[in-house]
C-alpha angles and dihedrals in degrees: 000000000000119000117256129224089266092052091058090048092049092049092052092048092051091051088053093051091047089055091051091049090058091059115085091203092059100033096114093049091045092052092054092045092049091051090053092047094050090048091058129238094305091216102162096150134024091255091062092066116102096184134005093261089068087071093058093068092043090052094045090056095058102038125089114239096256093050091045089050091053090053100039101042127114122173130275106338095354088244094138092047090055093042092056092071100025090061091065089063088065094057114081129203124236105215118206124207139214095024118139101243099161088119122039130175119214097174121129131191118221118180092334098314120109118218125195092228137024089228112101136180113251122220111271119176131223096020093168085069086070103035132009095242093042115171092009091064089046091050092052090050090050089051092049093050096036090236131154114253125196115202122216123235087232093053116150090223125053119256093244093058092045092053089049090053091045091049089219138052121290127204117254124228114211131214101190114215135223088252109063095204089063091050088052091053091052092049094047092049092051091048092048090051090058104259108158097197137039121205111196111204106218102171098084108054090088090059132240144228109231095188099165091053091051093051094049093045088059088059093056108091096181123111109255089221091069088072105021109026114237096329125087124244109283098023108149094218093073098044113106094227090059099044113127091019124108103235098167108144092006123134135184090208098071112151096204099083117121137171087276087075090058088059090049092052091049090055093044101057145033091213118109108263122222127179113222114202103040112146108158139063090236093059091041089058092047089051089057092047091053094050099252112171098212146357132225110201101216145143093193092264090301090309099110118055128356095237093142087222120121120228091238088058088057095046102084096053092048092048091048092050092049091047095196096305096118133010119270118208127183141201136176131094099010108155104143139042086241088061089055090051093048093051091050090048090056092054110276115135095201135016127215132210127200120161096034095060091042088054088054092046092049095051102037112003119223093354090055093052090048092051092050090052092046093051094049093044092050092049091046094051090048090052091049090054094047090052094046095242117142099181138018089258089064092056103093140151088275086067092070143035121221136018100242098270114140 
């Protein structure tokens, strides 16, 4: 079984404590630290978490292997998954001093709606596989923290109920299907529910090899029907957005999509249309040519192709190609408030998280999601102050050094 993100972190921390233990001057401190490490993170409530990675271990403890595999998987050797976060370590901050930063403003405007934070919740499917209330608990957390939520096509709760729990519209992420009339039904339903924006995920039609998920699923000896009835995890027939629709023979990984389908979506809906999965300047320019309203730079959290290239490494060329004409958002590998800051400095206008809030949801439901958002927001505001930036407009490329390339 391949190591997860948390396994690498644990290994590095243990090496650190072993080094401390070798020093006679620090032997007492090392002994206490080692005891804490061997005892585990001890996160028994959201308040115990010091950083968002503390929730990974807490979530891992309560999830069955197959469900953990679904959440933790990348593709092939997980190189792109790991690169997404590792790239942020190769971008340095440029702190500024003696700036009055008693008051800072983290608000961002997206398509006429003002959000209190540039941190948003990415679409993650099948959230009831992680927590009984699933997307409803996430929606309540988004409402509490006044945060943008994007709902997955393969949500385990219908869009209408999620919007009711959120108390305001959410954005809708689209998996287009191999039968266009089904895609049209999904889009029309989201629009009728009040969704103001549609984010079409375009990085999966070519297919993918989720090797880590496959390996962990083999370790799970339970009958799938105990959780999901007679249908396997991911089957469209049991997803609320597909109920009442004949989806026999239908797939969301159809390799025949072209830019013509962008034009068809534009004509089909009044919602703002974003493309999720753009990574190159060429495709950013084509997005502009086809009237797209926004871009999400994404590689599906390392779950699409094994490019080995982090989303933050792709960001600058996409932003330069867009040249301010439409908003550019980003997701992938965000684990710290400093990561949020670095992405904004390189031109993103909002930054999405996926796995971290699902870890929080898995371990503690709504309270866990809220704590993850609180931690990242607190870290982000601290970083803004350290860098002398009082608003998002003051976070520029001069605020950082590097683009994430090793």
